[in-house]
N, C-alpha and C positions, 0 to 999 in steps of 0.2 A: 876560104873567103878572101875577098880583096876589095879595094876601093877603086871605083871607076871615076876618074877625074874628067873624062870627056863628057860633055853635055849632049853628045850626039845619040845617046841611047834613048831615043824617043819611045815613049809609051811602055817602058819596061819597069819603072818604079811603082811599087804597090802603094806607097804613101809618101807624101812630101812634108817637110817641115821648113818653114821660113821663120827666121829669128834665131840666131845662134849665140844668144847669151847663155848663161849656165843652164837654165831650165830647158831651153830649146835644144841645146846640143846633147844634154843628158837624155832627153826624151827620144831624140833621133838615135842615139846609141842604143837605147833600150829596144827600139823597134829592130834595129840592125842585129842586135844580139839574139833576137827571137827568130832570125832567119828572113826577115823582110828586106827587100831592096828599097832603100830610102833615098829619095831625092832631097838634097839640102841646099839652102839658100840663105843669104844674109845680105842686107843692104851694102855692107862692107864685105867684099869678096875675100878679104884677108882672113876673116873668121871662118868662112866656109873652107878655105884651103887648109887652115889650121886644124879643123876637125878631121878632115880626110887624112892629113899627114900624121896626126897624133893617134887617131883611133881607127884608121882604115883596116887594121888587122882584126877588128871586132866583127865586121860584117861587110855588106856591100852598100856603098854609098855612091850616089850619082851627084856630082857637084854641079850646080847651076849658078851662073854668074848674073843672070837677069830673071825677071819675073816670067818672061816668055819662055826661056829655057826650062825653068822649073815646071811650068804647066805642061810643056811639050814632053817632059820626061815621064809624066805620070800615066799610068794605065787608066782606061775608062771603066766605070765612072771614076773621075779623079777624086782623090782624097787628099786634102791639103790642110795641115795644121798650122795655125797662126800662133806664134809664141812672141808676142810683142806687147808693149805697154798698153794698158787700158785707156779708153777715152778716144781722143782725136787720133792718136797714132794707129789704133786699130781700124778706125774708119778709113784712114788714108791707105792702109795696106789692103783693105777690102776693095776699095775703089781702084787700086792698082791691079789686083788679080781678077776680080769678078768679070771684067770685059773679056778676059782671055779664056774664061771657062764656058762650058756648054751646059745645056739642060741636063739635069740629073747629077751633075758634079756636086761635091760636098766640100764646104769650107768649115773647118772646125776651129773655133776660138777657144784655146786652152789657157787663156790668161784670166786674171781676176776681174772680169767685167761686171759692171752693174747690170742686174737682170733686166732692167727697163731698156737699156741699150741693146741687149741681146734680143729682146722682144721686137724692138724696132728693126734691127738688122735682119732678123729672121723673116719678118713680113716683107721687107723691101726685096730681099734676095729671092724669096719664094715667088714674087711677082715676075722675077727674071728667070724662073725655072731652076734656080740653084738652091740646094739644101744648105741651111746654115745651122750648125750645131754649137751651142754654147756649152762647153764642157768644163765643169769645175774640176780642178786637180789639186790634190793635197798630198803633202809629204815632203815638200821642199826639194832641193836639188838631189838629195840621196834617194828620195822616193821616185823622182822622175827617172832616175837611172835604174834602180833596183825593183821598182814596183810601187806606183802611187795608188791612192784611192781616187777613182774617176767617177764623176757625176755628170754624164752627158744628157743634154736636153735635145730639143729638135724633134723632127718627125720620126715616127716609128719606122718608116721605110729607110731613113738614113741610118738608123741604128742597125738594121738588118745588114747593111753594107759595111758597117764599121765594127759591129759587135765582136766578131771573132778576133780581129786585130787588137781591139782594146782589152779584151779578156786575156790575151796572151801577155800583154805588158803590164797589166794591173797587179797590185799586191794580191796575195792569196791569204785568205783568212785561215785560222788554225785547222778548220775542217776542209781546206783545199779550195773553197769557193772563191772565184775572182771577185775582188772588191770593185765591181763595176756593174751597172745596170742602166737601162733607159729610165731616167727619172720622170720625164714628162715632156710635153710640148714646149716650144719656143724657149722662154727664159727659165724654165724649171730647174735645169741643172745649175745654172749660175746662182739662182736664188738659194738653193740648198747649200751650195758651197759658201755663200755669204753667211748663212745662219751657222754653218759649221764653224766659221771663223769667229762668229760672235760667241758661240759656246766655248771655243778655245780661249777667248779673252777671259771669260768667266772662270774657266778651269784654272788658268794660270794665276789669276788674281786670288782665288781661294787658296791655292797652294802657297802663294806668297804670304797670305795672311796667317796660314798655319805656321809657317816658318817664323813669322814675326812674333806671334804670341808665345811660341816655344822659346824664342830667344830672349824676349823681354819680360815675360811673366814667370818663366821657369829658370832663366839664366843659362840655358844650354848653349854650347858653342856650335858654330856651323858644322864642325866634324861630328859632334854628338847628334845634331839634328839630322845629318846625313844618314847615320845609323838608324834613326827612327824611320826615315822615309824608306830605307831599304827593307825594314821590317814590314812597313805598310804595303810595300810593293809585292809582298808575298801573299797578301790577302785580297779582300774585295776591292781595294784601291789599285790593284795591279793595272798599270798603264804606262805608256811611253813618257808622259809628262812627269809622273812620280819617279820613274827610273832615272831620267836625266836630271831631275832636281837633286837626287841623292849624289849623283856624280859632280854636279856643280858645287854643292855645299862642301863636298869632301876635297875639292880642288884647292891647292895652295898656289898663290901667285908667285911665279918664278923670280920676278924682279924685286919683290919686297919681303917674301916669306910670309906674308899675311894671308888670311883666308881670302880666296878669290872674290867672294861676294862682298867683302869689305873694301875692295879697291875699285869696284865698278860704280860709276856715277848713278845715283838713284833717280834717274829721269827716264822713264820708259817711253819708247817711241811707238808709233803705229802707222800703218799704211792706208787705213781708211775703211777696211771691210767691217771692222767692229762698229764704226759709226754708221755704216750703211745698214747694219742689222738693226740698230736702235732706231734710226730714221724710218726704216721700212716698217718696223713694229708700230711706231707711232701712227703711220699712215693706215695700218690695218687695225689699229685700236687694240693691240695685243700687249699685255703687260710683260715686259722682259726686264724687270728691275734689277735682277742679278747681273745680267749682261750689261745693262746701262751703267751700273755702278762700277763695273770693271773698266769700261771705257772712260768714265769720268775719273777713276783713280789714276789712270795713265795721264789724263789731262792735268790733274792736280800735280802729279809728280814733275811734270814738265814746266810748271810755272815757278821757276827757281827764285825769281825776285819776290814774288808773292809769299812764298814759303819763308824766305829769309826775313821779310818784314814781319811775319807773324810768329817767328821763332821764340819771341820773348813772352808770348801769351801764357797765362797761368794754366797749369794742369796738375793732376794728382801725381803722387809718388807711385811708381809701379809696384804692384803686388810682387812679393818675393816668395814664391812657393818652393818648398824644400821637402826632401825625403819622400815619404809615402804620398803626401799631398801633391807633390810635383809629378810623381808617377801616375797618379789618378788623373791629373790634369792632361797629361800626354794622351791618355786613353780617351778623355773627353774631346780633345782636339780631333782625334781620328773620327769620332762620331760626328762632330760638327762638320768636318770636311766632307764626309760621305753624304750626310743629309743635305748640305748646301749644294753638293754636286748633283744630287737627284733633282733638286729644284731648278738648277740652271738648265739641265737637259730637258726637264719638263717644259720650261718656258720656251726653249728653242724648238722643241717638237710641236708645241702649241702654235708657234709662229709659222712653222712649215705647213701645218694643217690649215691655218687661216689663209695663207698665201695660196695654197692649193685650191681652196674653195673660191677665193676671190677671182683667180685667173683660170679656173677650170682645168687644172693640171692633173687631178686624180692621182696624187703622189701616194705611194705605198710607204707608210711611216716605218713599218717593220723592215722593209727593204732598205730604207735609208740607214737605219741602224746597222744593218748587215754590211753596207758599203763602207762604214767607218771602222770596222773591226780590225783592219790592217792597213798599212800604208800611210794613213793620215796622221796628223799631229795629235788628235784626241783619241787615237786608237786605245782601247781598253777592254779588259775582261767584262766590265760592267755593261758593255753594249750588247752582249749576248742576252742579258736579262731584259734589256729594252726591246730587242727584237722579239723575244718570247712574249712580252707583254702585249705588243701590238699584233702579233700573230694570233694570240688567243682572243683578243678583243680589238678588232680593227677600228671600231668607233670609240675606243677609250677616250673619255673627255680630257684626261690629264694623267700623266704617269704617276702622279701622287695618289691616285685612287686605285692603281693596280695593287692587288692583294699583297704581293711581296714587298713592293716599295712602301706601301702604307704601313706595313709592319715594321720595316726598317726605320721609318721616320718616327713611329711611335716609340720604338726602343731608343732612338737617338735623342729625342727632344729634350730630356732633362739635361743631358751632357751638353747639347747644343746651346741651351739657354745659359748654362753655367759659363761656357766659353765667352759668349757675347757679354754677359754681365762682368766677368773678370776683365775682359778687354776694356770695357767701358769705364770701370772703376780704376783701371790702371792707365787710362789715356792712350790706349793702343788702338789705332783706327782699324776697324774690321768692316768696311762697307759691304763687302761681299757676303760674309756670314750674316750680318745684321739684315741686309735686304732680303736674303733668302728666307730667314726666319720670319720676317714681317710678311712676306708673300704667303708663306705656309699658314700663318695665323689669319691672314686676310681671307684666304679661301675657306678656312674651316669656321670662320666667325658666323654666328647665327644672324647677326645684324651689324652693319658697318655704319660709321658716322656720315656716310654719303647722304643720309636723310637730311642732316643739318645743312650740308652743302647745297642740296636742292632747295631748302628753305631760303638760304642766303641768295641763291640765284633768282628765286622768284621775287624776293624782296627788292633787290636793287635793279633787276632787269626784266621783271615780269616774264621769266623764262618758263613758268608753269612747273607742275609736278604731278606725279601720280600718287594715289593713296593705297593704303593696305586694305581698307575696308570696302572699297567700291571701285568700279572701273572708271574710265574716262580720264581726261586731262584737266587739271584744276589750276586756279590762280586765286590768291588772296589779295584783296585790295588793301595793302598794308598802310598806305598813307591816308586812307579815309577811315578814321576811327569809327568803330561800330558797324561798319559795312560787312556783310557776310561774305564768306568765300564764294567765288564765282567760277562756274565751269568755263574753261577756255574755249574759244571758238574753234 
């Protein structure tokens, strides 16, 4: 294998990648390693030449120094992957390349785009005869190189032209299945990737809360908690995030000799996909309280001045569990973490189902779970169980009512409640655990206090209400004493 630095190899490259930052260059290398001839391009030609120089031995690259050269290097129908920043930069690159492409060619946006932008772009390019594929990609820079989870949307015909190539570079699940499939039309792929990231936020927050209560309610050191997470990773919580959490907690900072987690500033950053998940859920009217609390927890952590001002506020003395009681509490935390994880995924899959219905995408929820079994950040043994639940009952209203998950929640609920109570009485914030438990209790409640809220709305705004004993829409004339309830017009 070799690198071709001449751009004169017109029509020979099977796929092109523009955008040679870490993700773009690693994805290009992944394609080349699988035997594809890859045309590569970057606005700065230096990055393109660097890729060829450093990694030309891995496969066959065709270096292009302009958009026209890149398009000319591609076989028909042309397949061009955009690895650029979301928003206006993506629109600018599309406008640069689209006029150079022909009917039937395919543009693939593999960045973290908002699905509404993808829907707009797909419609605009379809009118020009060009296929536009919004492809969610998860796994970070290592995933891009060694095998990511891929969530492509767009037309079914575009997937026929891309599927074999995407399957070759995608991560492989333990059963050997590539973690890629056609998710649905227009923005479906980027929508599913956004919700994936929202679930990722929740998963990370729950793990952080488990660490926090073990540290402050039981007094375990980071190294001791690392051992707990290693044990958990051998059971039903087996996942990439649990695995790396154990490594992080066991790590000692070289400069200070202190536990690494103690020298890291406790202000979590975010790039926006978690917020998009919550904003979109609000638009769809879907409750994703666990995901929302994870997003808000990051926001709280970042308000350093606010936290400093409130640091003197009164709070309880932490509970100090010891001996057998401490060991029992560690087991309780595992139960609470697993139960809360089920709730977070249930909320995410509910949102995907709602989006699918709203936009006519016909997304296969079991297939989505299968896509996330390898390559992505939330990859976990647990996803096999989710796939099985939706394969058995495609119309399952919520994962919480799946027989196996319902049994797990029933078995976990006492421990779950003990963890939330212990955290509350110790002043340890657990917004993720608490929100997940509240959601569980809200769904199973025979009657919610929303009846009173409807009464309040009718009183101050004549917003009307429905009754339990008869049909129709009703309004009470509250300000006119003695006047009977009136049906609404």
